[in-house]
C-alpha positions, 0 to 999 in steps of 0.5 A: 609726817607727824612733827612729833616723830623724829627722822634719821639724820645719819647711820653708823652701824646699829647706832643712828642719830635722829633729828627732831627728837625733842618729844622723845625720852631717854630709854624710850623704845622706838620704831625706826624706818619703814620696816619699824626696826626696834630701837632704844633712845640712849642719848638726847641733846636738844632736838637730836638723839642717838638710837641703838637699833636691835636689828640689822640696819641695812636699808635705812636712809636719812629722813626715814621716820622714827616712831614713838612707843611711849615706853622703855624697852620692855618684856611681856611676862606671862604664860608661855615663857617656860620651854620657849626660846627667845632672842635677845629682845624676847622675840620667839625664835620657834614662831619666827622660824615657822613664819619666816624660815631660817633667818630672822627678817628685819621689822617683824614687830614686837612679837613675844609670848603667844597671845592666842593660846588658851590657858587653863586658868584657876582663879584664886580671888573673888569679887570684892577682895582687896588685893595689893601688888605682887598678890596672886590672883590666878594660877596656870599650870604652864607645864607639869612641874611649873605653875605660872602664878598671875600676880597683881602688877607692881604699884597697884592696890584696890578691890576687885570686880568682874572677876571671871570664873575658872576657865580657858583664857588667852593672855589678853583677856581681862580676868578681873578689874581692879578699882583703885582708891581713887575710883580708877578701873584698871583691867588685870590681864594674864600678862604684865610688862616690865622694863628690862633695865630696872630691877623688879622691886622686893619687900626685903632681902633675906640671908643667903643660907640655903645650898643650891645642890648641883650633883657636882662634887667639886661644887656641892662640897668644896665650892658650894653655891647658895640659892640667891648667890653669884658665881663666876666661871672664868676659863680659856677656850676649851676648858669647859665653861659651857659644859659646866654651865650645862651640868648646872642647868641640867642638875641644879635643884633650882625650880626654873632655869633661864639659860642665856646664850650670849654671843657664843657659837650657835652650835652650843645653843643647838646642843642645848635644844637637842639635849634638854628635851631628852634629859630627865631632871633628877629632881622632878623626873620630868623633861628639863625643858619643862622648867627652862627658858632659853635666851639666844643671841649667838655670835651671828646675831645683832651686837646691840641685841646681845647687850640687851639679852643679859637684861632680858634673862635677868628680868624673866628670872626676877618675874618667876622669883616674884612667884616664890620660885628659886631661879638660876640664870646661866649667862654664857658668856658675860665676856661677849656681853662686855664686848658688845658694850665695847663695840657700842661705846666705840661707835658712840666715840666714847673715851675708852678705858682699859683694853678699849672697854668703856669706863662704866664696865665695872658698874654695869657688871655690878648692876647685873650681879646685884640683881641676884639674891634670896628675897621676900617678895611683894606677895610675901613669898620667898624666892631667889635668883642665882646668877652663874656667869661664864667669863671668856678671858682671851688666852685664859688671862684672868687679869683682863678687865672683865674677869677682874671686875667680875671677881669683885662682885661675885662670891663664888669664883670657879677658875677653870684650868687649861692643864686640867682640861687638857689632861681630861680632868673635868670639871676642870675647876682648879681647887687652888685658885677657886673659892666660895664665900658661902661656906660658913653661911651654909654650915647650918644647912649642911649640918641639917641636911647632910652631916655635922662635920661636912664643913670640917671635912671639907676644910681638912681635905682642901688643906691636904690638897694645898699641902700636896701642891707644895710637896710637888715642888720638892718632888720635881726637884729631888724625887718623892723618895726623900720625903718622910712617910707622912708626907708621901701619904699626903701625896697619895691621898691627894691623888685619891681625892683628885681621881676618886672625888674631884674628877667627874664623868658627865657622860656616865649615867651614875657619875653625871649627877651625884646626890650630896649624901653620897658625896659626903660618904665618899669623902668620909671614906677617903678621910677614913683611909687617910686617918688609918694610914696615918696611924700605920705610919706612926706605927712604922708600917712601910709606906709602900704597904700603905699606898699599894693597897688594893682598896685604893681601886675600890675607893676611886671607883666608888663613883662608878660602882656604887648606886646613888640610891644604895650607899650600903656598899660604902659602909662595906668599903670602910669596914675593909679599910679598918680590917686591912690596917688592923692586920697591917699594924699587927704584923709590924 
């Protein structure tokens, strides 16, 4: 046996202790045992080390060999990512199924993106050009809507020679040779490798001031998400976390979606696989899979690989961001990732913190969400990574450690409410506990693209909802009839907002995705009814006449009856409102 390699000393679940480890490095990726299982050195002390194995460890024995790879746990990044589905360490699940059947065998090697497929490649440089890190040297039309841009790897500068012409190449072919200032010749291939735990570098961060439109009214108007922002979606079982993330993945105007099924049930990923190829992206009129990368580490897959899956997803997202794309990453759910950290920490016999989670849980959560942002890339392009993480607090208890620590590091908090969910009010986002800290940053973007009074209108209606919540406490004690008419009007308008605006039907072909312009016009119509009703109250018109209007049904059904492309009918409803209240006031 090569003395430079280590040997297994003892085995404890997915964690093994290796002897003769003095030649290894911390964070190095290693191959363990006869089957060459993929692992990572997570601790070294003298000639002994602890290795985290990302596969099933059944069959490993003491004195099995541990082999070097001389690199950290890394991903191969290149054409072939879009439309594909990988496990937590970027092994292609479709290819594994073709080769090995339903179950993933141990030791299948470092498979990742297809190394044999030929890609139509357009070369963007020529011999003698001086290039630097992040600069685009070739383009590959990976799908009909995503052009994969081949970039100079980080840290490389120099002049090019032996540049190939346009043609079909696989990812291992050298398309150019870079000659550094020291005269070193480095072949440039169509892929690059990057360690998953290290954020990809950028030139500088930019202001987060562009809205990520989602087609969901409660988000786009009330709790907006910014491109490059951070979002948490906490909620108990059955409150609609996965459904909300599916809607965001389907309809947000990000260029690319990276969807991570982290520790959740396999049927949820199955739903993604079945639905996404059939669904048409309203922003491109193409299949959703043509802009989607799936990372699957479901509840029956190795726990250690679940911990890695989050970093696999964010690394792929940063890679596409560096090409100048806006990327949205969906992590479902970060609670299962935290549980993987807890289990590994327990096997390492580390001192536990609150509820058994490791003491470094807050810093790991912070490190993950800090990789979001709207940035200027090394190649002088603008790109963004938006992180949307679902959180699954046991029993819907938002005071548990993962939810509490996540709340510290995100700027949009979309608290899901079990009472709303059980009453079939979806999305079940509680408007009283949720918030977005991007409203003011996005004000200018709203004014340019939607309307000058969007933020004012949003704040006004949200204030009505808070007032209505306080009034409901009085109503429960003494009834609604004792309230003055202006307060009864607030309760009526709040009901109109909840049913006609906040509640949205994901299975209705018109209501599942609503352009933000229509959202704005719908909210203006509700506000118009409120203002006209307030005038009538001040003219002593009986509240029974104001809240029994037939126009109410037209307003709450705008979401179903008015086409997203033709908003002229909304104008007709506003005219009816004006005429109705003019007649009402004239009669009293």
